[in-house]
N, C-alpha and C positions, 0 to 999 in steps of 0.2 A: 381341790381336785388335782390329782397328780398329772403332770405333763406326760405326753406320749413319747417324748424324745427330744433330743437337741441335735442341732447340726453344728458340730465342732470337730476339728481335725485332731489327730493324735499329737501333732506338734503343739497345738494350743493347750491341750491338757498337760503335756510335759512342762511347758513353760509356766502354767498356772501352779503346778506342784512346786516348782523351784521357787516361785515368788512367795508362796504360802510358807514354805520351809524357812526362807530367809526372814519373813516377818515374825515367825515363831522364835527363831534364834535371837533376833535383835530386840524382840519385845515391841516391835512397831505395829502400826495399824495396817490392815489389809485394804487395798484400793477399792473404791466403790464398784468399778467395773469387774474386779475379781470376785466381789461378793455376789454380784448378779450372776456370774458364770457358775459359782459354787451353788447358788440356789437352783439353777437349771439342772445341774448335775444331780442334786439331791432329789428334785422332783422326778427326774428320770428314774433314779433308783427306787423311789417309792412306787412309781407306776409299775415297774417290772416286778417289784416285790409283791404288789397286789395281784398281778396277773398270775404269778407263781403260786400264791396262796389259793387262788381260785381254780387251780389246775387248768388254766386257760392259755398256757404258753408252752409250746414245744420248742425245741432248739431251732427248728426251721423258721418258726414264727419270730423267735428272738433275733435270729440273724436278719430277718426282714426288717424288724423294728429298728435295728442298729444300722441298717443300710449296707450290710455286708454282702447281700445277694439281691438280685433283681426280684421285684414283686410281680413280675409278669407270669401269667399262667399258660402262656403259649408253649406248645411242645418244644419248640426250638430253644426256649429259655430254660425249660425244665431239665432237658437232657444235657449231657456234657457236650462242650463245644466240639471236641474232636469227633464224637459220634454224629453230631448234626452235620459237621462239615463233610464227613465221609458219605453220609446218606445223600446230602445235597449234591455232591460231586457225581455220585453214581446216577442220580436222577437227571442231572444236567447232561451227562453223556448219553443216556438212553432216550431222553425226551427233549433234546435240545431244539428239535424242529417244531415241537408242539407249544413252546412258550411264545405267546404273542408279544410282539414288540410294542413298546409304548408309543402312542401317537400324541399329537398335539392336543387332542380333545381331553379335557379333564386334567391337564397338567397343572400341578399346584404352584403356579407362578405368582399368585397373589393378585392378578389383574382380572377385572371383569369388564365385559363389553357393555355398551350402553343399553342393549336390549335386556340385560339382567336387572336393571333398575326399573322395575315395572311401574312404580308410582313416582318417578322423578319428574320434577317440574321441567317443562319444555319451553325454551326461549328461542325465537327465530330472529336472526340478525340479518337485516336487509343491507344490500350494498348501497351506500349513500350516493355514489356518483354514477353508477352504471345500471342499465336495465336491458331487458331483452330487445334486440334489434339495433342497439347502438353500434357505432363503428369501433373496431378493436383499437384500443389505445396503444397496443404494442406494434402491430404491423401497419395500422391505418388503412388496411385493405378489406379484411374480412368483417363480418358482422357477428355480434355476440348472440348466443342462444342459451336457454336454461340448461344447466348441467347439474349432476347429482351433488347436493350440498355436502360439505364436509362437516364433521362433528367431533366434539370431545366432551368428556365428562368432568365436571368441576364439583368436588366435594367441599362444602363450606362448613364452617364451625361457628357456634355461638353458645352462650350459656344455656344449660338445660332448661332453666326457667328464666324468663325475661319479664320485666315489669314495664308497663306503659301507663303514664299518667294521662287520663282523658280529661281535657278541659272543655266543659260544655258551656257554650255561650247562652246567656239568659237575658230576657227583657222583662221589665215589670212596669205595669201601668201606674202612672202617678195619681190616678183617680181611684180605681178599684183595687189596686195593689196586686192584681193577678199576675203570676209569673209565667213566662213562655220560654220553654227550653228548646234548644236545637235538637233535632233528631240524631240519634246515634247511627253510624253506618251498620249495615246488615251483618258484616263479618264480625263486628264486636258483639252484637246481640246473639249471634250463633254460638258463642263460647260461654254464654251465661248471662243472666240479668245484671243490671248495673249494681245491684246490692251485693253481688257475689264477688268477693275479692279474687279468689282463685278460679280461673276459667276451667271448664271441663277438660280442656286439652292439657292444662298444667297438672291437674289431679291425676289424669290417666298416665302421664309421664312419671309422676312421683311413684305411683303404684308399680309401674314396670321396673323402675330403677331399684325399688326396694325388694320386691318379691320375685322378680324374674332375673334381674341382674345381680342381686345379692348385695346392693349398696345400702348400708345402714343409714338411718336418718342423720346421724351426726356427721358422717362423711359427706352426705348431700349438703348439709348445712355449711361445712367448711368450704366445699367447692363453690357454693353460691356466694359465700362471703368474699372469697378471693375474686370472684367475677362481679362484685359490687351489687349483688342482688341478695342481700342477707335474708334468710328465712330460718326460724328456729326449729329444732327437731320436733318439739311438741306440736308445732303448727303443721308440720309435714304429716305427723301421725293423725291429726284431726282430719286431714283431707283423705287419707286412706280409709279412715273409719266411715266417712260419708259415702265414699265409693262402694264400700262393702255393704252398706245399708241399701244402696240402689241395686246391688248385684245379688243380694241374698235370695229374693224370690226366684230368680233364674237358677241359682245353684240348687235350691231345694227341688225345683222341677227336674233338673238334670239328675238328681239322686233317684227320683222316681222312675225316670227313663232308664237309668243305668240298671235298675233292678231286673229289667226284662232282657238283659244281654244274653248272648249265647256262650260267650267265653269271658271269664274273669281272671285277671292277674292281681295278686295282692302281696304286699310285703310291708315291713315297717322298719323304722330306724329310730334310735334313741333321740330324745330332745329334752329340754329343760324349761320349766315354768317356775319362777322363783316363789311366787305367792300361791302355789297350788297345794291345798291341804290333802292329806290322805283320804281315801274314800273306802267305804265298805261295799263290796260286791259279792255276788254269788259266784262260787267257784264253777267254772264251766263243767257241765255234765254232773253237777252235784247240787244239793240244796244247802250246803254249808257256806257260811259267810267267811270272807277273808278281807284283811286290810290290804289295800293296794296302794303303792306309792310310785311304781315305775311309770315314767312318762315316755310315750312314743308318738311319732307321727306315722300314721298308717296311710298307705296309698293303695288305691284301687284303679285299675283300668277295666272298663266294661266295653266289650266289643259287641255292637248291636248286630241284628240280622242283616242290615244293609251295609255292614262293614265300617260304619262310623264308630269312633272311639270316644268315650267320656272318661276324663281323668278326675279323680276325687281325692281329697286329703282330709285327714282328721287328726288333730293333736290333742292329747290328753292322757289320762290314765286308762289306756286301752291297748289292745293288740289288734293286728290286722284281721284275725279271725272274728273278733267281736264286731269290727266295722263291717265286714262282709255280711255277717248275720243281720246287722241293722239295715243294710241296704236291701237284702233279700226279703225282708218283711213286707216290702212293697211289691214283690213279684206277683204278677197275675197268674191265676190257675191255668190259663191256656198256654203259658210260655213253654211248658215242658221242662225237660232236663237241661242242665247247664254244665259247662266244664269249668272247673276252678283250678287254676295253676298257682301253686305256692311252694314254699319249702315244706319239709315234713314235720315241722314243729306243730304240736297239737294246739298251741295258742294261735297259730296262723291259719288253721284250716277251718272251713265253714262247718256248722252243725246243722244247717237247714237241709231238709231231705231233697231228694231228686237231683242231687249234685254228683258229678263224676269228678273224683279227685285225680289231679295230675300233679306229680311232683317234679321239681326242677332237677334235671340231669346235670346241670353245671354245679349245683351244690354237691351232688354225689361225687362228681369228678374232682372237686376241689379237695375233698378229704385225701385223695391219693396224691394230688399235687403237693400238699403240705408235708407229706411224709416221704416224698420221693427219694431224698438223700439216704434214708435208712433202708428202704426196701425197693431199690430201683427196678428189679426184675418184675416183681408183682405189680408195681405201680405202672410200669411201662405197658403191661398187658392191658390194663384198664384204660389208660390214656390213649393208647393206639386204637383200641376198640371204639372209643368215643370219637376219635379222629375220623375213622371210616364212616361212622353213623352220621356225623355232621357233614361229611362230604355228600351223602345222599340228600340231606336236608338242603344243602346249597344247590344241588342239582334240581330239586323240586322248585326252588325259587327261581332259578335261571330259566327253567322251562315254563314257568307260569302255570303250574299244575293246579287244578281245583283241589278242594279238601279231600274229595273221594279219591282222585288220582294220586294225591300225595300219600294217602293212607295205604293204597295198594303198593306203592313203591316201597314204603317202609316195611310193610308186611313181607314183601318178597326179599328185600335186601338187608334191612336193618334188624328185623326181628331175629333171624338166625344168629347174628353176631351178638346181640344182647342176651339171648338165651344161653349161648355158650359162655358168656361172661358171668351170668348169674349162677350157672351150674358149677363153674370153676370156683366161684366164691363160696358156694355152699359146701363143696367138697373140702375146701381148705379148712372150713370151720368144723365140719363133721368128722374129718380125719384127725382133728387136733394138730394140724400142721402149723397153726397160728394160735398164739395165746389170745383168747377172746377179749381180755382186758387191755391188750396192747393197742397202740394207735392203728396198726394194720387190722387187728381184729375188730376194732370199732368201725373202721371204714368198710370192711367186708360185711359186718352185721347190718350196717345202714343199707347196703345194697340189697341184701337178701330180705330184710324186714320190709322194705318199701318197694319191692319189685313191681307190684301191681300199678302203683302210682307212677313209677318211673317208665313203665311200658305203655302208659295211656296213649302216647302218640302213635303206637302201632295197633291200637284197638278201636280208637274213636276218631272219626273224621273231624278235622279242625283242632284237635288237641295239640297244644304247643309242646315243644321239647324242653323248654327252660323258661325261667322267669326273668330273663335279661331285659325284656321290654319294661317291666315294672321297676327293676333296679335302676334303669337309665332315668326313669321319671323321678325316682327318689333323689337323684343328684341335685335336683332343684331345691329340695328341702335341705340337703347336706350343705349346699352352697350358702343358703341363708343362715344355717346354724354355724357354719364356719366363720362367717363375717359378723353376725349379730350376737352369737354365743348363746342367747337365751331369750325367752319371753318373760316379761315382768309379771303380767297378769294373764289369767285365762282368756280375757276378752281379746288380748293381743294375738293369742294363738288362733282364736276363732276368726278374726279378721284375716289373718294370713291364710287360713284354710280356704275361706271363701274366695279370696282374690287369686290365690295360686290355682285353685281348681278351675275357675273360670278362664284365667289367662292361659293355663296349660292346655285346656280343651280347645280354646280358640286358636292357639298357635298350631295345634295339631290339625285343625281344619284348614290351615293355610291362608287365613285372612289377616288383614292389618289389625293387630290387637289394639293398637293405640286408638285408631278410629272407632273400633268396636266399643271400647270402654267409654269413649266420648258419647256415642249414641245411646248407650245404656243409661248414662247419667242424664242426658238430655230428655229422655223419654221414660224416666223412672216411674211415673204413675202408670203408664201403659205397661211397663214391664211387670209391675206389681199385679195388674189386673189380668194380663194375658201373657205369661212368661213363655208359652209355647210358640209365640210369634217372634221371639227374639233369640232363638238358638243360634250358635255360632255359624252353622252351615247355611242359615238363611240370610246371612249378611253379605252384601256386595260391597267390597272395599272401594272399588273404583268410583262408585256413586254415593258412598256413605249412607246407604239406606238398606232397609230390609225388604226382601222379596215378599210378595203377598201370598205366602205359602204356609199353610198350617202344618203342624207336626204330623197330622194324620195323612197328609198328602205326600209327605217326604218319603 
């Protein structure tokens, strides 16, 4: 697999060339470190050559890959610095009084007050020599009374996993040979039976480190070994698999719940399973079979009627459109129409009926961001239009508008701007002012071809403007892929999908995910029988138990 690039300065490249030329002239050997650097340069060349062959690389993208320009898509980064500076100076002069000053609230100083550590352990330290009513040891005249206690926060550290050897005292009768064991403390039994080497708390932490923090099993093994609690990577995997077995009935239930959502977000990202064989599948919208090899992790966010959100992942030879179709097979007939936000790729859109397609405006805008250097005037018009539209979206959020009120705001203010942009794009193409096969022509064609989906937020209450929410949740998958590189077997991908889906949904519900996973394992048989009673939003972290509320009552 070709590398995506190297981080090396021009001076290092120049020095490398000199050393290689000297080695060639003298007939000597090239140093090992120079061979490694040459290999990186070769991989970078192969990667760029592959991208160029696939027509997947513009000069703008090439400059991004080589680090020559910023990869930011913000307007101030796209336009030239002098233009931005001029505009910002004019705005500062005209709106100087309207800029709010920064206050102490929310200042990113890195410090947090004690009240922000909601589940911190509290310890009270009494004065050993003084109590209320005693004579003042300072002036020897007044008497002491209770005063507001002072406090500080102490963050302590220890090994992620710690081992404790429990030695149980035993007695045996010299006549009947019956053995009597000492009782174990309650806190020991709460973390698992004596036959279980890994406590539920340890298993939950291994899961969070691997699938939420992106720490591969081998790195966990190395850290534990340094801290004198060695655990093999294969053993860590076994614990994650056992947790996934306990969580699977709950994730299956969440999939059925997600089917009745009112808004769906979906997208996918590439992944790798080493021992995954090609499969034969029906082509979407056709009866023809095709051999499929591409592996993706598809993500779905389902927003329920009550506003709660369910996050689901699936890794395999599939696309996001197939995953959303699979979820929607469980949709009840009484649920009515739904809104599906995705990009405009046919492989990512749903085929189940009664759906309203909404396409991502950020994807449309990105086409113009990538080619801004070549067509700055045309691209500025589109980028500035979206800037104004997103300003109205921010206004709706700040005012806390309902879906209906937000729709009216966009109909009144955003729709005219969007219609003007679409009309302009169509005229450019119809009047042949732009070559249709050029980058600008393709960007304009994308706008006009998917106009209805891009305007969904101005026609349907609750329709989102973009797919940013789903792309943010896919970063969890990307972090895992970046650090672990691949799955070896399909079962590894399945375990990751189950645990990521449950942990991400629980984190979004605002609960203590570690305690939640402990409780799911402790009550695995109950979860299997009644998964509806163990939903993340039914869990109360402070007391480590579930409310007696069924899903029908929520």
